[in-house]
N, C-alpha and C positions, 0 to 999 in steps of 0.2 A: 545396760545391764540391768535385773530385774530387779526393782523394787516397789513397796507397797506398803501402807498402814494397815498391820495387822492389831485389832483394838488399838491400844493407844500408842505401841512401839512400831517402830519406824525397822524394817526389815528388808534385807536383802537376799534372796534365797538365789544359790546356786545349781538349784537343780536343774533339771529340763522342763522347756516350758507346757511339754506334753502332758508331765505327771498331773497330779489331781489334785487342788488346793486342798481337800482333804486328807490325803497319806502326808502332807507336806505339814498341818497344823497341828492334827493328830501326833505322827511318828517325830516329827523334829523342834515341833515348838511345844509337845506335848500338853496340848489342848485336849483333854481325851472328851470333854463336855460334849461336844461333835458326836454324835455318833454313826456307828457305819452300821449300816441295813444293807439296803438289793443293793446298791451297786449300779440300778438303775433307775434311780431318778423316781422312782414309784412311791415311796415311801417314808418321805421327810426326814428321816432320822439326820441328817445332814446338813438340815437347812442352814445355812449364814443368810448378813446380807450383806450384799455387796453396797458401798458407795461409788457415788459418779460424779466428780464437779460437772456442775452444770452453765452454757455459758453467763448466767445473771450471776453466776460466783457463788449459788447453794449447791449444797448436796443430793443429791435422789439416791433414795436408798431402796432397792430392790433382795427381794428375798430369792435365791438361789440355794440349789443342791449342789451340795460341796464334789459330792462325788464324781458329777461330770462337768466338774468346772476347769478344766486348764491351768495350771499354774502361772501358764503365763497371761492367762487373761485377767488377774488381778492386779497387771500391773497398772501405777498411777494410782490405786484406787483405794478405800478405805474397807476392807476384811472385819467382818464383827462377826464374833463367837459368842455364846451362852457366857462364857467366861469376860467379856466385855461389856456388859452391862451387869458386872458384881456392883454393888453396893457397897455400906458400911457394913460390917458385919454382923450380922443375924438380920438383917432388910432385905424384904423379896419386893423387886418391881411391881408398879399395879398388875401387871400383866401377873406376874405370879402369883400374886396374889389373888386375883381373881378366879386362877386355875382351882387354887388349893381353896378356896373357900366354895366352888361349886365341884368339887371331887373328879377333878376332870383328869385327874393322874391316880396310878395305882401302880405299874411298876416300875414308870418313870423313863424306862429309853426312848420312847417317843415325844417324852416334854419337853428337852431344849427345842425340840424342830419345831413346834407349837410357840414356846416362848418367841424364838427369833420372827417366825413368820406374822404372830399376833404385835409383837413390839415394831416390824416393819410398816403394819396396817397403822399402828399408830403415830408414826412418825408421817406417812403420807396418803394416806387412804380417808377415804370419806366415813364421815360421822353417822353410819349406816349401820344396823343390823345385816342386812345383806353384803354390804361390804366384807365385814369384818368376816362372816362366815365364807366369801369368797376367798379371804387371804391365806385360809387353811386350808381349802381343796385339797392340797399337792401333800399334805399331811396323814399321816393312818395309824389311828389307833386301835390296836388289840385290843384292851381291857374295857376301856371304860364305855364301850361305844361312846356316840357322838351327842347326846343331850346335854350332859354337863358340860362339855365345851362349848358348845352353843348358848347354855346360858353364860360361861365366862363369858364369852366377845358380847351379849347382850350386856353387862356389868359395866363391859369397856366403851362400849357403845357413847351410853350417858354420860361416861367421863370426856369424851372427845367430842362433844357438843361444848363444852368447855375451853377445850383445847382453842376451837374453833373462833371462840366469839374475846381469844386471849390476842394482845396488841402484837406480841413476838412470838408463831409457835415454838421453834426453838428453843426459848429462855423457857416458854409455861410446861415446855415434856421435861426439860432438866430439874425444875423446878420440883416437879411434882414426883420427881425420880421414875419415868419413863426411861431414859436413859442419864450415864453420869456427865459431869461437866464436859470432860475431855471434848464431846463432841461438837461443843461450841469453838474448839480451834480447828476442828477438822477442814471449813473450806481455805482457811491460809494454808493450814500446812500442806493440802492438795494442789493449791496452786502453785506454793511453792516446789513441789516436788516434781509438778509437770514444766514448769521453768529450768529444772535442773533436769529433763531426762528430755528435751525434745531430739538434743545429737543420737538417743538411745533408738531412735523411734527406724532405723533403718534395720537396725539388728533386730529392733521384733517383729519387721514385716516379710522376713525370711530370706530366699538368695544363699548366696554362700556366705557364710558368719566366720570372723577369725576369734579365736579362744582365746584365755588370758594368757596362752602360751606362746600365741604367734601362728600357730598352724592353723592351716584352714581344715572348720569341723565340715560333717558329712551335708550333703547337699538336702534342700528342701525335698521329703518326698509327701507331706502331707497337709492339706488346706485345711484348716481346723476353725471354725465359727466360732458356737455355741456349745458346743463337741456332745448335744443330745442324744446325740445316735454312733458320731463316731467312737467316742469311750465308751459305749454299751459292746458294742460289735468287735472292737480293735483296740483295746486298751492297751496292752502289752506290745505291738507295732507302735504307737505313738508315741507310748514312753520309749521306745530304743531309739526312733527317729527325731531327727531335726523337723520343726513343725515352722507355716507359714502362719502366724497369728492374724486372721481378718476380723474379731470381734472388737466392735465398738470403735472404730477406727473412722472419721469425722465424714471423711467422703468415702465411707461404703454404710454410713448410716444417716439417711435423711428420705424425706418424702413433700414432694412438692407437687404445684401444677405447671405443666408447660405451657408456654405461649400459645400452641394449639388445641389446650383444652383438654389435652394428655394427662398423666397424672403416673410420675416417675418415682421410684423408690431402688435405695441403693442396699445391695446385696444383702448386704452384713444388717440388715433392718431386724428387726425382732417381732417377733406375733404380738406381745402388748405394745409396743411402738404403734401396731398397727392399730391394735384395738383399739388406743388410746387417742389416736390422731383425731383430732376435729374436723380435719378437710378429707380422712376418710368416714367419717361417722354421720357427714353431710350426703355424701355420697351412696351411704349403706347403711338408711336406717337401722336394719336391725347385726348390724354388724359385729356388737359386741357379744349379743347374743350367739348368732354362728359362730364365732373366733372363742366363746369360751367351753366348746365343743371339743378344741383342741389340748389337749394334755389338761393341767394345772398352771397354778399361775408360776410357781416359780421355772417350771421348764417353758411356759411363754415367755418368761424374761429370758432367759438364754438363746431361744432357739431360734435361726434368724431365715428369711426367705430362700434369700440362693442355696441353703445347706438344704432345706427341706427340696428345692429340686430338684439338686445333683444327686443325693441321696439314691434317688432312684426310684423311690418307692412303690410297689401297685396301688398303695390306698395312703401315699402322702394329702394328708386333707387342705396342704395350704396351694402344693400343686393342684388338683383341683379346682378349688377353688377358684386360681387363675387361668387355669384351662377356658375357662366358660367362658373367660375376658377376652379372650385370646392376646394374650400378652406377650411382649416379645420381650425378648433378653440382647443385651450388652454383653457381647464376650469379648475380655482381654487377654492378649496372649503377650505372651514374656516381655517382647520386644516394646510393648503398647498398642502393637494395634490392633483396634476394634473390628465387630463384624456386629452384625442385626439377626436373630434368629428369633422365630416364631418360637414359644414354648411347647408348640404343636407340633416340633419336627425335632425337639430335644431328645425324645427317644426312641433306640433304633429295636429294642428287645430288652429283657427280662434284665435290667441294671446295667445294659447298655448305654455311654450316649455319646450324640452330636457333635461331639465336640474333640478338640486335640487336648493330649494331655495338658499343655503350660496353661489351658486356658481358664479364666476365670469369671464366672456370671456376677459381673460389678454391679449390673443397674438393672430392674425390668421396669418396662412402661405398658401401659392399656389406657383404651378410652373409660372412661366412669359410665356408669348406664344414668340416663339419663330420665327428664323426668315422666318420659311414657315406657320406660324399662322397667320391668321387678325383678329383683335378683336372689334368688334363694342358697342354700347349703344343706345339708339334710344327712345326717349322721349316722348309721346302728354300729352299736360295738354292744361286747357283755355287761360293763359300766358306763353308763352313760357320760360320765368323765374320766379322763387321767387313761384313756384305754386308747388302744389300737380298732382302728374301725374294722369290722366285719364287711360291710360296704359303706362306701359316703358318696356322694351326688352333687354337682354344683347345678343351676340352671339361670340364663339370663334369656328371660323372655320381654317380647314386646306384641302386643294385644289390644287391635283396636278394634270396635264396633264387632262385636265376636270372632274377628280373625286371625289367629296366630302370624301377624307380618315375620317376626324372626324368633328362633331358637337356637338357644346354643346350649347342649347338654355335655357335659364330662362328668364319668364315673371311674371309681376308685374300687380295685378288689375283685373287679370282672374279667380281668386279664393281664399278662404278665406285663404291661406298662399301664400307666394311667392314662385313662383313654377319653379322647376327644371323641363324641359318637356323632361324627360327620352324617353318618346315612337315617338315622334318628333325627337329629337336628333338620336336614334338611327335605326331610318328609313331612315335618312339620309345618315349615313354614308356607302360610298360604293356603291354610286349612282353616275350617271351622274349630271353635272352640268350644267342642262338647264329648264326651266319653264316648261316641263312636270311633272319634279321631285318637283319643288317648289309648284306646284301647288296641288300636292301628300302630300306634308308634312304639305301643309295646311289643306289639310281634316284629318291626326292624331292630329296636334295640337287643333283642334277644337273639337275632341272628349276627349282632355286633361283638358280642364280647363269647369270653370263652374264660369263663370260672376253674377253678380247679378245689377238691375239696381237700382243707388243710383243718390246722387249729382252729377256725376262727369261723368254720362253717363250713357244710357240703356244697357242690354244684347247686345244689336243686335250691336249696335255701338261698345263694347269694343270687339267683334267677329272680326267685320269690322277693326278696327284698331290693333289687332294680328295678322292677316295677314298682312295689309298693313307694319308692323315694318318687319315681317317674311319674307317679299320679301324686306326690306328696306337695312338688312343685306347684302344681298346677290348683289343688285345694286350698292351698296354704293363701294362696293369692289372686283368687278368683273363685271364692266361695258362692255365690251369688249365681255365676253360671255354672259350675258341678256341683253334684251332690256325690257323696260318697258311697250310697245307697246305689247310684249309678254304676259303678264303675267294678261291682263285686258279683 
């Protein structure tokens, strides 16, 4: 049985798990403060907070776009809408006060989304101006511009320094009016809810389910993780079908180091899980910078690694990232049998996968870069953030004594599938690191790719972009050996 807390109230929806949280909240709970905007996760007008019980007994709150959140993913969690922040009549929260004081709202349509994102930041974000601005990177305002909103975030940063000095963060947030007092009961209530619904996990995780009338319902037809692409492309189909919910399952959400030194992560690990992982940050010093190029904070909180892979987009950011790392996939079929498959062998053609219909990507493993390696990820899009790439590329390189010992290059947007550039990578190995080598490598790369003209650029433009990104990988990490003017 699907159940979760909506603001301060326990609800038990009977709607399909593949319907959206946004529609349930607006049309069935009549909480219309959450707005309907793009329905593609781009504008942030529908932002809510999703709280999940952590192993230490606390609740972690993250901003998510409810237009792409499957209703089933709310199960066992605390969903907070702008109405759930309500204080005494006539009183604004400090977040709302900051936005009003700095003139950060005009028509007001986007304001609830900004309030929710900034409130989530105030609950768990770092007390810095940069972190506050990053919290609203998925919220779009068409009226005020952003300087007023940036000033509002700066006002909040000063207050959050007091939060960090308080002995108990949650108590301080309640006392200062950032959140209502019922938030303090939520850890215990979610723990009780989890205990009550353990038996319901089987129904949530797919296969045939039995309805309330004892009849057998429609078999699972969609595997649904964060929903950030499937609910854009096939929302009506998902709504009409039974779905197997994968988001947030403990056995699919992990990141650990294996005895052989490889890193392993679950298929339902989110982009933000990766970005916030200390283990990943130790191995990828520029990880936060690289993954900030992947959409926005609310989408990164939802989008899963396996979902990015099996979506099979030629420009999937995580796919390109992990192709350069020679990641290995663990596929599991309906009978529980597993097999290993290199990510480089997953794609047979445009949107065609080398897997059986009942196979799922349950885990990913890879050898992390060593101290002798460099790793780089580059992306070009019309907008720097919250946009789809025209071309993206990743490179894992090992250079010693001026010689390229190893090179592993991947590129997206330049063919019908995400590409591991085998010939270019092989060509670079063993050659001196100089401008002549890179120009020759670009000639090889241009033979490996087959871009087409589309909304994100002409094929000539994409060829130019790949050349520039190829050079950028080396210029970024080896500025003493290479100069830009030598390559142009």
